[in-house]
C-alpha positions as a LaTeX table, in Angstrom:
\begin{tabular}{lrrr}
\hline
Residue & $x$ (\AA) & $y$ (\AA) & $z$ (\AA) \\
\hline
Met1 & 88.89 & 86.65 & 87.91 \\
Ser2 & 90.86 & 87.66 & 85.08 \\
Ala3 & 91.74 & 91.56 & 85.20 \\
Ile4 & 90.83 & 91.89 & 81.22 \\
Thr5 & 87.68 & 93.53 & 80.51 \\
Asp6 & 84.75 & 92.51 & 78.99 \\
Arg7 & 84.89 & 95.72 & 76.39 \\
Glu8 & 88.04 & 95.08 & 75.76 \\
Lys9 & 87.75 & 91.03 & 75.05 \\
Asn10 & 84.93 & 92.36 & 72.71 \\
Val11 & 86.22 & 95.17 & 70.60 \\
Gln12 & 90.03 & 94.85 & 70.66 \\
Ala13 & 90.06 & 91.02 & 70.76 \\
Ala14 & 87.75 & 90.27 & 67.58 \\
Trp15 & 89.48 & 92.07 & 64.83 \\
Ser16 & 92.83 & 91.01 & 66.86 \\
Arg17 & 92.02 & 87.49 & 66.48 \\
Arg18 & 91.01 & 88.00 & 62.69 \\
Leu19 & 94.68 & 89.56 & 61.70 \\
Tyr20 & 96.05 & 86.68 & 63.94 \\
Gln21 & 94.32 & 83.47 & 63.06 \\
Thr22 & 93.06 & 83.37 & 59.22 \\
Lys23 & 95.37 & 83.74 & 56.36 \\
Thr24 & 94.07 & 86.35 & 54.85 \\
Gly25 & 94.42 & 88.39 & 58.35 \\
Arg26 & 98.05 & 87.01 & 58.62 \\
Phe27 & 98.81 & 88.65 & 55.20 \\
Phe28 & 97.57 & 91.52 & 55.58 \\
Leu29 & 99.29 & 91.70 & 59.27 \\
Arg30 & 102.53 & 91.56 & 57.69 \\
Ala31 & 101.86 & 93.42 & 54.27 \\
Val32 & 100.19 & 96.26 & 56.37 \\
Phe33 & 99.82 & 96.74 & 59.95 \\
Leu34 & 102.81 & 95.50 & 61.50 \\
Arg35 & 104.64 & 98.13 & 58.83 \\
Arg36 & 105.64 & 101.57 & 60.50 \\
Trp37 & 104.26 & 103.60 & 57.75 \\
Phe38 & 100.92 & 102.58 & 58.47 \\
Ser39 & 101.69 & 103.50 & 62.17 \\
Gln40 & 102.78 & 106.76 & 60.87 \\
Leu41 & 100.16 & 107.46 & 58.41 \\
Gly42 & 97.44 & 106.86 & 61.60 \\
Ala43 & 99.58 & 109.04 & 63.62 \\
Leu44 & 98.47 & 111.52 & 61.11 \\
Tyr45 & 95.25 & 111.63 & 61.46 \\
Phe46 & 95.03 & 110.97 & 65.10 \\
Asp47 & 97.32 & 114.60 & 65.56 \\
Ser48 & 95.00 & 116.34 & 63.17 \\
Ala49 & 91.85 & 118.52 & 64.40 \\
Trp50 & 89.89 & 115.86 & 62.17 \\
Ser51 & 90.44 & 113.24 & 64.77 \\
Arg52 & 88.84 & 115.72 & 67.41 \\
Arg53 & 85.17 & 114.22 & 66.65 \\
Arg54 & 86.62 & 110.77 & 68.50 \\
Ile55 & 86.93 & 112.42 & 71.74 \\
Arg56 & 83.64 & 112.82 & 73.30 \\
Arg57 & 82.92 & 108.78 & 72.19 \\
Phe58 & 85.84 & 107.92 & 74.00 \\
Ile59 & 84.93 & 109.43 & 76.96 \\
Thr60 & 81.42 & 107.92 & 77.11 \\
Glu61 & 82.53 & 104.73 & 75.96 \\
Tyr62 & 85.46 & 104.34 & 78.39 \\
Gly63 & 83.97 & 106.26 & 81.77 \\
Ile64 & 87.03 & 108.74 & 81.28 \\
Asp65 & 86.15 & 111.48 & 84.45 \\
Leu66 & 87.92 & 114.87 & 82.80 \\
Thr67 & 87.93 & 116.36 & 86.27 \\
Lys68 & 90.66 & 114.37 & 87.37 \\
Tyr69 & 92.43 & 115.86 & 84.71 \\
Glu70 & 94.53 & 119.10 & 84.28 \\
Pro71 & 92.20 & 121.98 & 82.04 \\
Ala72 & 92.87 & 121.58 & 78.40 \\
Arg73 & 91.87 & 122.24 & 75.02 \\
Tyr74 & 92.52 & 119.58 & 72.46 \\
Arg75 & 94.05 & 120.07 & 69.52 \\
Ser76 & 93.81 & 116.81 & 68.59 \\
Phe77 & 92.61 & 113.14 & 69.60 \\
Asn78 & 96.04 & 112.52 & 70.42 \\
Asp79 & 96.48 & 115.59 & 72.46 \\
Phe80 & 93.58 & 114.26 & 74.55 \\
Phe81 & 95.18 & 110.71 & 74.95 \\
Ile82 & 98.42 & 112.38 & 76.10 \\
Arg83 & 96.07 & 114.15 & 78.85 \\
Lys84 & 98.12 & 115.32 & 82.31 \\
Leu85 & 96.58 & 114.00 & 85.36 \\
Lys86 & 96.21 & 117.21 & 88.02 \\
Ser87 & 98.76 & 116.75 & 91.11 \\
Gly88 & 97.77 & 114.45 & 93.37 \\
Gln89 & 95.64 & 112.24 & 91.66 \\
Arg90 & 98.59 & 109.28 & 91.78 \\
Pro91 & 99.77 & 109.83 & 95.16 \\
Phe92 & 103.35 & 107.65 & 95.66 \\
Glu93 & 105.08 & 106.28 & 98.96 \\
Ser94 & 108.19 & 108.13 & 100.20 \\
Glu95 & 109.68 & 105.54 & 102.43 \\
Pro96 & 112.73 & 104.55 & 100.69 \\
Ala97 & 111.89 & 100.45 & 100.64 \\
Ala98 & 108.87 & 101.20 & 98.77 \\
Val99 & 108.66 & 100.07 & 95.22 \\
Ile100 & 106.13 & 101.73 & 93.48 \\
Ser101 & 104.46 & 101.28 & 89.68 \\
Pro102 & 105.69 & 103.78 & 87.29 \\
Ala103 & 102.68 & 103.23 & 85.44 \\
Asp104 & 98.80 & 102.77 & 85.19 \\
Gly105 & 98.06 & 99.38 & 83.62 \\
Leu106 & 97.55 & 95.19 & 83.79 \\
Leu107 & 100.72 & 93.86 & 85.99 \\
Ser108 & 101.85 & 90.41 & 85.69 \\
Ala109 & 105.54 & 89.29 & 86.76 \\
Val110 & 107.29 & 86.20 & 85.10 \\
Arg111 & 110.88 & 84.64 & 86.81 \\
Leu112 & 114.08 & 84.92 & 84.75 \\
Thr113 & 116.09 & 82.02 & 84.15 \\
Gly114 & 120.02 & 81.54 & 84.89 \\
Asp115 & 120.42 & 82.46 & 81.50 \\
Ala116 & 118.24 & 84.96 & 81.65 \\
Thr117 & 115.56 & 84.09 & 79.64 \\
Phe118 & 111.79 & 83.17 & 80.14 \\
Leu119 & 108.54 & 82.41 & 78.68 \\
Val120 & 105.08 & 84.23 & 78.43 \\
Lys121 & 102.33 & 82.70 & 76.58 \\
Gly122 & 104.62 & 79.98 & 75.13 \\
Gln123 & 106.90 & 82.29 & 73.43 \\
Ser124 & 110.77 & 82.43 & 74.55 \\
Tyr125 & 112.45 & 85.54 & 75.37 \\
Ser126 & 115.20 & 86.46 & 76.40 \\
Val127 & 116.84 & 89.68 & 78.32 \\
Ala128 & 120.07 & 90.18 & 75.50 \\
Thr129 & 117.43 & 90.00 & 72.48 \\
Leu130 & 115.17 & 92.38 & 74.47 \\
Leu131 & 118.05 & 94.65 & 74.50 \\
Gly132 & 119.11 & 94.17 & 71.26 \\
Ala133 & 121.77 & 92.40 & 71.99 \\
Val134 & 120.82 & 89.44 & 69.73 \\
Asp135 & 118.41 & 89.47 & 66.88 \\
Gly136 & 115.58 & 86.90 & 66.87 \\
Lys137 & 115.14 & 83.99 & 69.27 \\
Ala138 & 118.72 & 82.07 & 69.24 \\
Asn139 & 120.76 & 81.43 & 72.28 \\
Pro140 & 122.52 & 84.82 & 73.20 \\
Ala141 & 126.27 & 82.63 & 73.18 \\
Gln142 & 126.00 & 81.69 & 69.63 \\
His143 & 126.11 & 85.33 & 68.83 \\
Ile144 & 129.56 & 85.83 & 70.73 \\
Pro145 & 132.45 & 85.90 & 67.84 \\
Thr146 & 135.55 & 84.14 & 68.68 \\
Ser147 & 138.77 & 85.27 & 68.20 \\
Asp148 & 139.96 & 82.38 & 65.25 \\
Ser149 & 136.59 & 82.83 & 63.75 \\
Gly150 & 136.84 & 82.58 & 60.15 \\
Ala151 & 140.66 & 80.94 & 60.71 \\
Ala152 & 139.76 & 78.15 & 57.79 \\
Lys153 & 139.43 & 80.93 & 55.28 \\
Ser154 & 142.35 & 81.91 & 53.17 \\
Asp155 & 143.71 & 85.30 & 53.69 \\
Gln156 & 142.62 & 86.05 & 49.93 \\
Asn157 & 139.01 & 84.99 & 50.59 \\
Lys158 & 138.85 & 87.54 & 53.79 \\
Lys159 & 136.76 & 90.35 & 53.48 \\
Lys160 & 137.78 & 93.73 & 54.71 \\
Pro161 & 135.62 & 94.49 & 57.82 \\
Ala162 & 132.44 & 97.21 & 57.42 \\
Ala163 & 133.37 & 100.90 & 59.05 \\
Gly164 & 131.75 & 100.45 & 62.33 \\
Thr165 & 131.76 & 96.69 & 62.82 \\
Ala166 & 134.20 & 97.16 & 65.73 \\
Thr167 & 131.98 & 99.73 & 67.75 \\
Lys168 & 128.87 & 97.51 & 67.18 \\
Leu169 & 130.25 & 93.87 & 68.16 \\
Ala170 & 131.45 & 96.06 & 71.34 \\
Glu171 & 128.25 & 97.46 & 71.81 \\
Lys172 & 126.71 & 94.04 & 71.35 \\
Thr173 & 129.08 & 92.58 & 74.10 \\
Glu174 & 128.25 & 95.05 & 76.78 \\
Arg175 & 124.91 & 94.32 & 76.02 \\
Leu176 & 125.18 & 90.56 & 76.76 \\
Gln177 & 126.99 & 91.45 & 80.02 \\
Ile178 & 124.17 & 93.74 & 81.29 \\
Ala179 & 121.50 & 90.76 & 80.09 \\
Gln180 & 123.44 & 88.70 & 82.55 \\
Lys181 & 122.93 & 90.89 & 85.47 \\
Phe182 & 119.77 & 89.86 & 85.07 \\
Ala183 & 119.98 & 85.93 & 85.78 \\
Asn184 & 117.90 & 84.80 & 87.87 \\
Gly185 & 115.62 & 87.85 & 88.54 \\
Leu186 & 112.09 & 88.89 & 87.82 \\
Ala187 & 110.31 & 90.72 & 84.31 \\
Leu188 & 107.57 & 92.90 & 85.87 \\
Ile189 & 105.13 & 93.59 & 82.74 \\
Ile190 & 102.83 & 96.75 & 82.80 \\
Arg191 & 100.36 & 96.46 & 79.82 \\
Leu192 & 98.29 & 99.58 & 78.95 \\
Arg193 & 95.34 & 99.55 & 77.59 \\
Val194 & 93.97 & 102.09 & 75.62 \\
Gln195 & 91.82 & 103.24 & 78.18 \\
Asp196 & 94.82 & 103.79 & 80.87 \\
Tyr197 & 96.55 & 106.73 & 81.37 \\
His198 & 99.71 & 106.94 & 79.41 \\
Arg199 & 102.23 & 108.66 & 81.04 \\
Tyr200 & 104.73 & 106.74 & 83.53 \\
Ile201 & 107.08 & 108.07 & 86.36 \\
Tyr202 & 110.39 & 107.16 & 87.72 \\
Met203 & 109.81 & 104.67 & 90.63 \\
Asp204 & 112.60 & 106.46 & 92.68 \\
Ser205 & 115.52 & 108.99 & 92.94 \\
Gly206 & 118.87 & 108.06 & 90.77 \\
Thr207 & 120.47 & 108.43 & 87.64 \\
Ala208 & 119.97 & 107.24 & 84.18 \\
Gly209 & 122.34 & 105.37 & 81.64 \\
Gln210 & 122.17 & 106.33 & 78.36 \\
Pro211 & 119.20 & 105.80 & 76.50 \\
His212 & 118.43 & 102.56 & 73.12 \\
Arg213 & 115.86 & 102.55 & 70.63 \\
Ile214 & 115.73 & 99.58 & 68.81 \\
Ala215 & 113.46 & 99.39 & 65.32 \\
Gly216 & 111.02 & 96.77 & 65.24 \\
Lys217 & 107.62 & 95.68 & 64.35 \\
Tyr218 & 103.90 & 97.21 & 65.96 \\
His219 & 102.40 & 94.03 & 66.77 \\
Thr220 & 99.24 & 94.40 & 69.05 \\
Val221 & 100.20 & 94.07 & 72.95 \\
Ala222 & 96.92 & 92.44 & 73.78 \\
Pro223 & 97.01 & 89.07 & 74.64 \\
Ile224 & 96.39 & 87.62 & 71.05 \\
Gly225 & 99.52 & 89.15 & 69.87 \\
Leu226 & 101.39 & 87.37 & 72.84 \\
Glu227 & 100.17 & 84.23 & 71.96 \\
His228 & 101.16 & 84.11 & 68.57 \\
Thr229 & 104.50 & 85.97 & 68.72 \\
Ala230 & 107.30 & 87.40 & 70.72 \\
Val231 & 105.57 & 90.63 & 71.04 \\
Trp232 & 108.30 & 92.52 & 73.05 \\
Gln233 & 111.41 & 91.94 & 71.26 \\
Glu234 & 109.90 & 92.11 & 68.17 \\
Asn235 & 108.02 & 95.18 & 68.13 \\
Ser236 & 110.16 & 98.94 & 68.29 \\
Arg237 & 111.38 & 99.69 & 71.71 \\
Glu238 & 113.00 & 101.85 & 73.81 \\
Trp239 & 115.41 & 100.66 & 77.00 \\
Gln240 & 117.57 & 102.34 & 79.86 \\
Ser241 & 119.49 & 101.34 & 82.81 \\
Leu242 & 118.14 & 103.12 & 86.29 \\
Cys243 & 120.32 & 102.99 & 88.78 \\
Tyr244 & 117.53 & 103.87 & 91.86 \\
Asp245 & 118.72 & 105.33 & 94.85 \\
Asn246 & 116.82 & 102.26 & 97.41 \\
Ile247 & 116.22 & 99.58 & 94.96 \\
Gly248 & 119.52 & 99.06 & 92.59 \\
Glu249 & 119.82 & 99.22 & 88.69 \\
Ile250 & 117.08 & 97.75 & 87.22 \\
Ile251 & 116.39 & 97.95 & 83.12 \\
Gln252 & 113.15 & 99.80 & 81.66 \\
Val253 & 112.07 & 99.01 & 78.61 \\
Glu254 & 109.36 & 100.68 & 76.83 \\
Val255 & 107.31 & 98.60 & 73.80 \\
Gly256 & 105.25 & 100.31 & 70.93 \\
Ala257 & 102.59 & 98.54 & 69.14 \\
Met258 & 100.39 & 98.50 & 66.99 \\
Leu259 & 99.23 & 102.42 & 65.76 \\
Val260 & 101.76 & 103.52 & 68.64 \\
Gly261 & 104.67 & 104.94 & 65.99 \\
Arg262 & 106.08 & 107.44 & 69.28 \\
Ile263 & 107.73 & 106.67 & 72.70 \\
Val264 & 108.61 & 109.77 & 74.15 \\
Asn265 & 111.00 & 109.98 & 76.63 \\
His266 & 112.07 & 113.11 & 78.35 \\
Ala267 & 116.28 & 113.48 & 78.67 \\
Ala268 & 117.30 & 113.44 & 82.09 \\
Ser269 & 120.43 & 112.26 & 83.76 \\
Thr270 & 119.63 & 112.31 & 87.56 \\
Phe271 & 115.49 & 112.23 & 88.64 \\
Ala272 & 113.41 & 112.02 & 92.15 \\
Arg273 & 110.95 & 109.36 & 92.69 \\
Gly274 & 107.48 & 110.48 & 91.07 \\
Asp275 & 109.13 & 112.42 & 87.98 \\
Glu276 & 107.45 & 111.84 & 85.07 \\
Lys277 & 109.93 & 109.65 & 82.83 \\
Gly278 & 107.91 & 109.88 & 79.18 \\
Tyr279 & 104.90 & 108.79 & 77.55 \\
Phe280 & 102.97 & 106.48 & 74.93 \\
Cys281 & 101.65 & 108.33 & 72.33 \\
Leu282 & 97.89 & 106.98 & 70.78 \\
Gly283 & 97.29 & 103.12 & 71.68 \\
Gly284 & 97.93 & 100.14 & 73.96 \\
Ser285 & 101.76 & 99.82 & 74.98 \\
Thr286 & 103.89 & 97.62 & 77.46 \\
Ile287 & 106.30 & 99.01 & 80.35 \\
Val288 & 109.04 & 95.80 & 80.81 \\
Leu289 & 110.75 & 96.28 & 84.22 \\
Leu290 & 113.84 & 93.77 & 84.57 \\
Thr291 & 115.52 & 93.30 & 87.69 \\
Gln292 & 117.95 & 91.54 & 89.01 \\
Ala293 & 117.77 & 88.73 & 92.07 \\
Gly294 & 116.43 & 89.12 & 95.68 \\
Gln295 & 116.59 & 92.99 & 94.41 \\
Leu296 & 112.77 & 93.27 & 95.32 \\
Gln297 & 109.79 & 91.37 & 97.23 \\
Leu298 & 106.33 & 91.79 & 95.94 \\
Asn299 & 103.74 & 92.62 & 98.02 \\
Pro300 & 101.55 & 89.88 & 99.09 \\
Glu301 & 98.19 & 91.15 & 97.08 \\
Phe302 & 100.30 & 91.34 & 94.06 \\
Glu303 & 102.13 & 87.66 & 94.17 \\
Ser304 & 99.08 & 86.43 & 91.96 \\
Cys305 & 100.44 & 88.42 & 89.39 \\
Phe306 & 102.87 & 85.39 & 88.12 \\
Glu307 & 99.58 & 83.71 & 87.23 \\
Glu308 & 97.24 & 86.28 & 86.15 \\
Glu309 & 96.97 & 90.04 & 85.12 \\
Ile310 & 96.36 & 92.70 & 88.31 \\
Pro311 & 95.05 & 96.06 & 87.63 \\
Val312 & 97.99 & 98.73 & 89.06 \\
Leu313 & 98.08 & 102.51 & 89.24 \\
Gln314 & 100.48 & 104.43 & 88.49 \\
Gly315 & 102.42 & 105.47 & 92.06 \\
Glu316 & 100.64 & 102.30 & 93.59 \\
Thr317 & 103.23 & 100.06 & 95.82 \\
Ile318 & 103.77 & 96.76 & 94.42 \\
Gly319 & 106.38 & 95.59 & 96.75 \\
Arg320 & 109.41 & 96.46 & 98.90 \\
Ala321 & 113.17 & 96.68 & 97.84 \\
Gln322 & 115.37 & 93.79 & 99.92 \\
Arg323 & 118.56 & 94.83 & 99.40 \\
Ser324 & 120.81 & 98.01 & 99.79 \\
Pro325 & 121.61 & 99.08 & 96.28 \\
\hline
\end{tabular}
């Protein structure tokens, strides 16, 4: 049985199909809906007091139980959207080997190949592209410059390298090396629907690497968007290397979506299991967890997430760490 609710199919997918499957829709998609200014314009409204009128309807439509959340007087719909759960509403295992979900949502998984690429709904992805080491869907190896590149050109025709080129090249080379760590690993994908809790936590204690922000488009992360484009490597996103004490190094990628102009991550160099890492502002969003080969084993009840999306709650144990970090 599919984990995608009837409400999501009937309400969200209807207008999304018009955008992605008709000529007129695709025109407006490119010209308006994928633009950053469109999401920013939406944010202006949803951050305003005028948007509060939508809160009651949303609560009724999605059956939100406000008794589970901290008491608050919401200044706007977005203020309500990023509401906080009361302490204890998302318990988690303290067992060191337990791998817990960082967020509420629908969990799916895909195996990475030997060159750290994978397919989702017919769309080709690579870890290198997700991390911003290369652009588009090209073979990452094609983007590694060689020392004799351009040797056939005469000295007179050679242009002086632009300022910062060496730094950018070093960054991309480093990201390519990071991407290769995840060859033959797993990508765990948590798709947050609009009704899901949009705050996320650290899966274990550990240390954090430098955060990276990659500018991009604002496709919907609903299934219709995934079927028509490589959403996760085209959309605006943030990623960070997380060195967990009991799991080892993973990469967490937070992907923005249509009307999600803001991904808010808290600054932290060290953290404990269950500490809040950040939150998404308005809209459905996605978290991609890149794990290395043999790093973890999914629990039996989640093995079918390679074929279908499975509902999961923040803090729920989804697997076990398989090796010492």
